[in-house]
C-alpha positions in Angstrom: -2.7 20.9 4.3 -4.8 19.0 1.8 -8.6 18.9 2.4 -8.7 15.5 0.7 -5.3 14.0 1.3 -3.9 10.9 -0.3 -4.0 7.8 2.0 -1.9 4.8 1.0 -2.0 1.2 1.9 1.3 -0.6 1.0 1.2 -4.3 0.5 3.7 -6.9 -0.7 5.5 -10.1 0.3 8.1 -9.9 3.1 11.3 -8.7 1.5 9.5 -6.7 -1.2 10.9 -3.4 -0.1 7.9 -2.0 1.6 9.9 -0.2 4.3 12.1 1.5 1.7 9.2 2.6 -0.5 7.2 3.7 2.5 10.0 6.1 3.5 10.1 7.5 0.0 6.4 8.0 -0.2 6.0 9.5 3.2 8.6 12.1 2.3 7.2 12.7 -1.2 3.6 13.2 -0.1 4.2 14.4 3.5 2.3 11.4 5.0 2.0 10.1 8.5 3.6 6.7 8.7 1.8 3.8 10.4 4.1 0.8 10.2 2.5 -2.3 11.6 5.7 -4.3 11.8 7.7 -1.6 13.5 4.9 -0.9 16.0 4.5 -4.6 16.8 8.3 -5.0 17.3 8.3 -2.0 19.7 5.2 -3.4 21.5 7.0 -6.7 22.0 9.8 -4.9 23.9 7.3 -3.7 26.6 7.2 -5.3 30.0 3.9 -7.1 30.1 2.4 -10.5 29.4 1.0 -9.5 26.0 4.4 -8.1 24.9 6.3 -11.2 26.0 3.8 -13.4 24.0 4.3 -11.1 21.0 8.1 -11.4 21.3 7.8 -15.2 21.2 5.4 -15.0 18.3 7.8 -12.9 16.2 10.7 -15.2 17.1 8.7 -18.2 15.7 8.0 -16.3 12.5 4.2 -16.4 13.3 1.8 -13.5 12.8 0.2 -11.4 15.4 -3.6 -12.0 16.1 -5.8 -9.9 13.9 -6.9 -7.5 16.7 -3.3 -6.6 17.8 -2.3 -4.5 14.8 -5.4 -2.3 15.2 -4.6 -1.9 18.9 -1.0 -0.6 18.2 -1.8 1.8 15.3 -5.3 3.0 16.2 -4.1 5.6 18.8 -1.6 7.0 16.3 -4.3 7.4 13.7 -6.7 9.0 16.1 -4.2 11.7 16.9 -3.3 12.4 13.2 -4.9 15.5 11.7 -7.4 14.4 9.0 -5.9 16.9 6.6 -2.7 14.9 6.6 -2.5 11.7 4.6 -1.4 8.4 6.2 0.5 5.4 4.9 -0.3 2.0 6.3 2.7 -0.4 6.0 1.9 -4.0 6.6 -1.9 -3.9 7.1 -4.4 -5.2 6.3 -3.4 -8.9 6.1 -6.9 -10.5 5.9 -10.2 -9.7 4.3 -11.7 -9.1 7.7 -9.0 -6.5 8.5 -9.5 -4.8 5.1 -13.2 -4.4 5.7 -12.6 -3.0 9.2 -9.9 -0.6 7.9 -12.4 0.5 5.2 -14.9 1.4 7.9 -12.2 3.2 9.9 -11.1 5.3 6.9 -14.7 6.2 6.0 -15.4 7.2 9.6 -12.4 9.6 9.6 -13.4 11.0 6.2 -10.4 9.5 4.4 -11.9 8.5 1.1 -8.9 9.2 -1.1 -7.3 5.8 -0.8 -4.8 3.9 -3.0 -3.5 0.4 -2.4 0.0 -0.2 -3.8 1.1 -3.8 -4.3 4.9 -4.3 -4.6 4.9 -7.4 -6.7 7.9 -9.8 -6.3 8.0 -13.6 -6.8 8.1 -16.0 -3.8 11.6 -17.0 -4.9 12.9 -13.5 -4.9 11.3 -12.8 -1.5 13.0 -15.8 0.0 16.4 -14.9 -1.4 16.2 -11.3 -0.1 15.0 -12.4 3.4 17.8 -14.9 3.8 20.4 -12.2 3.1 18.6 -9.5 5.2 20.4 -8.1 8.3 19.8 -5.3 10.8 22.4 -3.2 12.6 22.5 -3.9 16.4 23.6 -0.2 17.0 21.6 2.1 14.6 18.9 -0.5 13.7 19.2 0.3 10.0 18.6 -2.6 7.5 21.1 -4.1 5.1 21.4 -7.0 2.7 24.4 -9.3 2.7 25.0 -11.3 -0.4 28.4 -12.8 0.5 29.7 -13.3 4.1 32.6 -15.6 3.2 35.4 -13.1 3.4 34.7 -11.3 6.8 31.9 -10.5 9.2 29.8 -7.7 7.6 29.5 -4.4 9.3 26.9 -1.7 9.0 27.8 0.8 6.3 26.2 3.6 8.2 27.8 3.3 11.7 30.1 0.3 11.6 27.9 -1.7 14.0 27.4 -5.4 14.0 24.9 -6.7 11.5 22.6 -9.3 13.0 19.8 -11.6 11.7 16.3 -10.7 12.7 14.8 -13.4 14.9 12.0 -14.0 12.4 14.3 -14.3 9.4 15.0 -18.0 9.6 13.9 -20.6 6.9 10.9 -21.8 8.9 9.8 -18.3 9.8 10.2 -17.1 6.3 8.1 -20.0 4.9 5.3 -19.2 7.3 5.2 -15.6 6.2 5.3 -16.4 2.5 2.6 -19.1 2.9 0.5 -16.5 4.7 0.8 -14.0 1.9 -0.1 -16.6 -0.7 -3.1 -17.9 1.3 -4.5 -14.7 2.8 -3.0 -11.5 1.6 -3.7 -12.3 -2.1 -7.4 -12.3 -1.2 -6.9 -8.8 0.2 -5.2 -7.6 -3.0 -8.1 -9.1 -5.0 -10.6 -7.3 -2.7 -9.0 -3.9 -3.4 -8.6 -4.7 -7.1 -12.3 -5.2 -7.3 -12.8 -1.8 -5.7 -10.6 -0.2 -8.3 -8.0 0.9 -5.7 -5.2 -1.4 -6.4 -2.0 -0.2 -8.1 0.4 -3.1 -9.0 4.1 -2.2 -9.3 7.1 -4.3 -10.2 9.1 -4.6 -6.9 12.0 -6.5 -8.5 13.5 -3.3 -9.9 16.0 -1.1 -8.1 14.4 0.9 -5.3 14.7 4.0 -7.4 13.0 2.6 -10.4 10.3 1.1 -8.2 9.6 4.5 -6.7 9.5 6.1 -10.1 6.9 3.5 -11.3 4.8 4.1 -8.2 4.7 7.9 -8.7 3.9 7.4 -12.4 0.9 5.3 -11.6 -0.3 7.4 -8.8 0.0 10.8 -10.4 
């Protein structure tokens, strides 16, 4: 285990491929994955008042309140050995969250931090999100460019491909507006700290991964 492990914060518009790149980076650097989106979706399936409100929020394409992401991933971070690096996927989304996350990482002695921005245009993000599907059986993601011939099936298990509740035109616009209005302030914040690594996210997943490694190593 590394005494000063690499800790990565992965940012980018919805549809930029954060999930794909996160998996590659977790495997390459042996990191602990902290995916805010996945954790919030799992939280929304619980049987309590907060979970039901979160499920409605997701269906409307809205964002969780700032305190909720910290609630769902803090316990996982607290139980992760400090000699193992972590990857945050989907947080922070606001300047206030970035500052709190900075304090958390300092407190845990995690000072080797890089922030990767997967840079894609708003237009490309919208196109990808409108074609994004998820398998109802194995829950793996897919992109469907043409549905005119037949109902698409999952290439992994043959299950039905469905549209995520939040991937509707209004919900997508809300998330893209949020990125432009709020998350860009976070990327500028990290750029001023000298931690930001900007990568072209409109390449193939393989080429994007190669560029990330080249800029990190």
